[in-house]
C-alpha positions, 0 to 999 in steps of 0.5 A, a space after each residue: 567519538 562519532 557524529 550524530 549523523 554517524 550514529 543515525 547510520 549505525 542504528 540503521 545498520 543495527 535495524 538491518 536497513 538495506 535501502 534508504 530513499 531521500 532527496 538530499 538536503 543541507 539539514 542532514 548533511 552529516 547523515 549523507 556523509 555517514 551513508 557514504 562510508 556504508 554505501 556497500 551496505 545501505 543502498 541510497 536511492 536519491 529521488 527527484 521530489 520528496 513526495 515520490 521519494 517518500 512514496 517509494 519508501 512506503 511501497 518498499 515497506 509494503 513489499 518487504 513487511 519491514 519499515 521503509 526509511 526515507 530522509 527529507 530536509 526541513 520545511 518544504 522537504 518534509 511537507 512534500 513528504 506528508 502525502 506518503 505519511 498519510 498513505 502509510 497511516 491509512 494503509 497501516 504500513 510501517 514507515 520511518 521518515 527522518 527529517 533534518 530540522 533547523 539548529 536547536 538555537 533557532 527553534 521557535 524563532 520561525 527560522 529559515 524553513 522551520 516547521 514544528 514537525 511534531 505539531 504538523 505530523 501528529 494528526 497523520 503519524 503514529 508518532 512524531 518526535 524531535 531528538 535534541 541530544 545526539 546521545 539520545 539518537 539510538 534510543 529514539 530510533 529504536 523506539 521509532 522502528 518499534 512503534 512503526 511495526 508494532 500493533 497496527 503498523 504505521 508511520 513515525 516521523 523523527 526530526 533531527 536538528 542539524 546541529 544534533 547531527 553534526 555534534 560529537 557523542 560517545 553513544 553507540 548503536 543499540 540492539 533493535 527490539 523484537 516485534 511483540 506479538 501475543 497469541 490469541 487466548 484459549 478462551 477466544 479460540 473457543 469462542 471463535 469455534 462456537 461462533 463460526 460453527 453456529 453460522 449458516 451463511 458465513 463469509 470471511 473478509 480480509 484486509 490490512 498489510 500484515 499478511 505474509 506468505 504463511 498467513 496467506 497459506 493458513 487462510 487458504 487452508 482454512 477456506 478449503 477446510 471450511 468451504 467458507 467464501 472469502 472476499 478482500 477489503 478495498 485494494 487488498 485483493 492480493 491476500 487471497 488467490 483470486 483463482 481459488 474456488 472460495 474467492 468471492 471478490 473484493 469490497 470497495 469502489 466498483 464492487 459487484 452488486 451481487 457481492 454487496 447483496 451476499 454480504 447483506 445476506 450473510 449471518 456471520 462476517 469474519 473480518 481479519 486484519 481489515 479496518 472496515 474503512 469507508 471505501 471497504 464498507 461503501 460509506 459504512 453501509 456494508 455490512 448494514 450497521 442497523 442489523 442485529 441478526 448478523 454476527 460480526 467477528 472482528 480481528 485487528 492488531 489495534 484494539 482501538 479499531 474494534 468498535 470504532 466503525 462497527 460494534 463487533 459481536 466478537 472483537 479480538 486484538 491480534 496481529 494477522 500472523 497469530 490470528 491465522 496460526 489460531 485459525 489453522 487449529 480451529 475445530 469447526 463444525 462445517 455446515 452441509 450448506 456452506 459448500 453451496 453458499 460458497 459455490 454461489 458466491 464464486 459463480 457470482 464473482 465469475 459472472 461479474 468479473 467478465 470485463 464489458 466490451 468497448 467499441 473504442 479503438 482501445 478496449 481496456 477490458 481486453 487489455 486486462 485480459 491480455 495482461 492476465 495471460 501475458 505476465 507471470 503469477 508473481 507479478 507485482 502490480 502497483 496502481 495510482 488513484 483514479 477511475 482507471 484503477 477499477 479495471 485493475 481491481 475488478 478484472 486483474 487476477 491476483 495471487 501470492 507471491 504476486 502483489 497489489 500495491 495501491 494507495 488506500 487513502 486515494 492519493 494520486 501520484 503513488 503508482 509510479 514511485 511504488 512501481 520503482 520501489 517494488 522493482 528495486 526490491 524484486 529486480 527479477 520479477 515483473 512489475 507493472 505500474 498503473 497510472 492515469 495521465 493526471 497522476 503521471 505528471 505528479 510523480 512521473 519525473 521519478 522515471 529518471 530515478 528508475 533509470 538512474 538506479 536500474 529499476 525496470 518497472 513497466 508503467 501503463 499510462 491510462 491517458 484520457 486527457 482529463 481528471 476522469 474521476 472528478 468529471 464523473 462526480 461533477 456529471 452526477 452532482 452538477 450535470 452539464 457544468 463540468 469544469 477544470 478537468 481537461 488536461 493538455 498532455 505530452 507524448 508520454 512515450 517520448 517523455 519516457 524515452 527522454 529519460 533513457 527508458 523504453 517508451 511506446 504509444 498504443 492507440 488500438 487494442 491490437 497493438 497492446 500485446 506486442 507493446 507489452 512483449 517489447 517492454 518486457 524484453 527491454 529489461 529497463 524502465 518502460 512506459 506504455 501510453 494507452 490512449 483511451 476514449 472512455 
């Protein structure tokens, strides 16, 4: 006999879960008790707020490629975590969010902290379900993990009434399901070969989160063999080496105008893994949906994405891994003009990524240059939402095994928790978390979690004392009527030190290199506050 809580933990072990994120709650005490018995097998990371804690689980999944796992309590605990569910959905990241629910006998009575989680989460999760029988727990979790990582990856929410978790059962854990991946059909391979070979000005656009090191290597080989330029979707610049002669930049907020024009001039756009979402396509205008002379090849793991925003000339449902295995075998007739096309695209990228100089005491462009030179190539960079993030997208260079972890849905507050999760997953690697002063006070209290659990990210706080993005939009649409954006901030370096982290304040460009060196030498969580005027 075992409690439902023990059975939950047994199934997590069967799924090879190594780390669970949570804010403790009374609605799942039976799970907490069972985690105590396996604390040498599953690390329990207890955070300070469900929003940041669930974001850690999302980032953990992003860097590992396996479903992240978080536990939150009913009512406010679960609703606090909903931002992370939305991040995971729009970024196609596998997440299993487990929620303690009110007892079965009180369901439907508006009991204390009761929320209908199936109704609440269904619009933003791949699946939301409730388990009402302790014997059904193994099967429900097997299904949850399978849904989270199959087809287009995404979040699954599983609610457990607290009496289900405390009830006894003779059920046992089940073996996890293998991830189902179908190879690209021979006819589709032949169609790809004919379509790409016929192009005069082809380009590759890559996105999504299914990319492992082998897939990235296969992409690199394909680009070198064909001399086709490669660009990245919104906040996916780490898929392809930015130093490679075939890299042409990224699409999204702050895209170079030259890349936009080159996409418009392309006669064959090969999209692999990307959804062609609003930021990547500049509100669905890049590529031009009215063009009839541009061939669009769209490969995505979810068939529903093919034709959702753009009608593809060739649409193929495939996981990235299988797609890139097929691309490694494609027989392409390389056009003699492709190399010139690629070299022009690369030159435009090099010209556009030179950061503009600033007359401010702290030149953020120079900060990016120093960062590029000072940190290892396998550095993991996480970023929040905000205007400051454009510096990280335009002027930071990425390559594997280095990573860029960013909220595709534009949620503020992601940069700090994501950096903590990345540091816990890869303690030997440098992790740089980037956040504005607005986002820092949304989830910055998780610095306490980093110190408690031994994570050592270096957090760069871009402090301009305002919600800069919203002020920018107000100035454009309602000039002279800016309101509500001015912020009163603490000394963020002292804030960090109050938790036991390293903290330093930088007000001039000349101070940054030493601050970064000292933060790396501290070997613990660190905050570098960048006081900027722009």
